[in-house]
N, C-alpha and C positions, 0 to 999 in steps of 0.2 A: 330119052333118045340111048341111052345106052341098051338098056332091055330089049329094044327094038332092033338093034345092030346096026343103027346107024351113030357111030360114033362123031362122025364129020360133024353131024350135027350138034351133038354134045360140045364136042371142042369150038363151034361155032357159037353156042348159045355161053359157055362160058369166058370165050373172047371179048362176047359184048359186054358181058357183065361186068369185068376185068375192064376193059376200057370206060364204062360208065361210073365205076370206081374213083378211076387214073386221071382223068379228064379234070376236070375242078383244082389238084393239086398242081398237075404239069403246069396248069396255067396260072397257076398262082404264084409258083418255081420261075416261070418266065416272065413277069411280071411284077418285083417286088416292090414297085409302087403303087401298085395297088392294092398289096398288103399293109402298107404303113395307113394309107387309106379307110380301112377297114375301121366299123367301130369296135372300141372296146366291150369284151365280153362283162356284164353286167345282168343288171333283170331279165333284159329283154332273150338274154342266152338261156336263161332258167323258164322260160315261157317257151321257149324254140322247145327246147328238150322235155318238156311235160307234153305240150301237143303234137310233137313226134313221136313219143312214146305212145301216147293214144293212138296215133294213126298205126304204129308199128305191133300194137295189142290187135289192133282188128285185121291187118294182113297177117298175123300169127293165126286167128281165128280161121280166117281164108285157108291154110295151109292145113288146119287140123279139119277143116269141113273135108280137105280132101282125102287126108287119111281117114277119117270115119268114111264117107262113103265108097273106098279101096277098100277097107279090111272088114266093112257091114257092123262098122257099131251101130246103127241107128240113133245116135245121140245129137248130131249137129247137121239138122238139115236146113230147110228152106224159112221155117218160123223163127228158131233159134239163132239162126246166123241175123236175120232181119232185126229181130230184137235188139241182139246184140251191137249193130251197127247203129242201130237209132240212139242207143244209148251213149255209145261214144260219140258218136256225131254232135249229138246235144248238150253231154257233158264238155266236150269244146268248145261249142260256143258260149255255156255259161261261164267256161273258164278266160274267154277272151274278153268277154263283157265284163269280168272282175266278179262274178257271183259266186263265183268257187275260188279259193284263195289260199295255197301251202305255205310253209315255209320257209322261208326265202324270197316270197315273191313280193312286190313292191303293190301297194295298193294302188288301183286305178283312180285316178283323180277326174280323169278326163278321157272318153272312147273317141278317139280318132276316126275320120272317113275311111280309113283302111282297114285299122282293126274291126271297125262297125261292119263293112261289108263283108270281110273274111268268117266273122261270127254268124253275119245272115247267112251266108253261103253254107256253114255247116248246118246252122239252126234246118236250115230247107232241105239239107239232103237228109237229115235224120228223120225230118217229116215226109220225105219223099218214100224214105226205107220203109218208114210205118204206114204208109200208103199201101205198103204193099203187102201188107199184112192181113189187108181187108181183099184179099186176090186180085190186086192192081197188077197189071202186067208193070214188069220196071224195064223195058225193054231190053239195052247191050247187058243190063246190071242181072238179068234171068243167067246169063251164062257162067256166072262167078259160083253158083251153088247148086248144087242140087235139089230137088223137090223133096218134099217129105215124101217117106216110104212108108 
């Protein structure tokens, strides 16, 4: 936005971003009773960090794809992005189902309905991205990456 000369758009974007980051902390500060009711950190927190980290890797890849396209490297096109996103989504599903575990993770004895639903959603997303490798149009997702050049 700054490069195009519309600095007000850049300021508005930064304001929205900062508010999105600050709102949860302000809400918890205004209601300390809710903070006391929150679950204590434990194995669930480690799992949240792993899943969030894998999602961050996928998001970082998206930004790398933008840089690749802008600078004309020609490395990260639609195919590479879909392969990576598909692998990441399936890895998240496998992790949530307990098929992949790391040090610090508790063993999963029972997969509850919530965990199963989220794992199936990630597995479905991975299969959806993999289907895009066959040439299937991914609808709104097509705008997330340039084509293979």
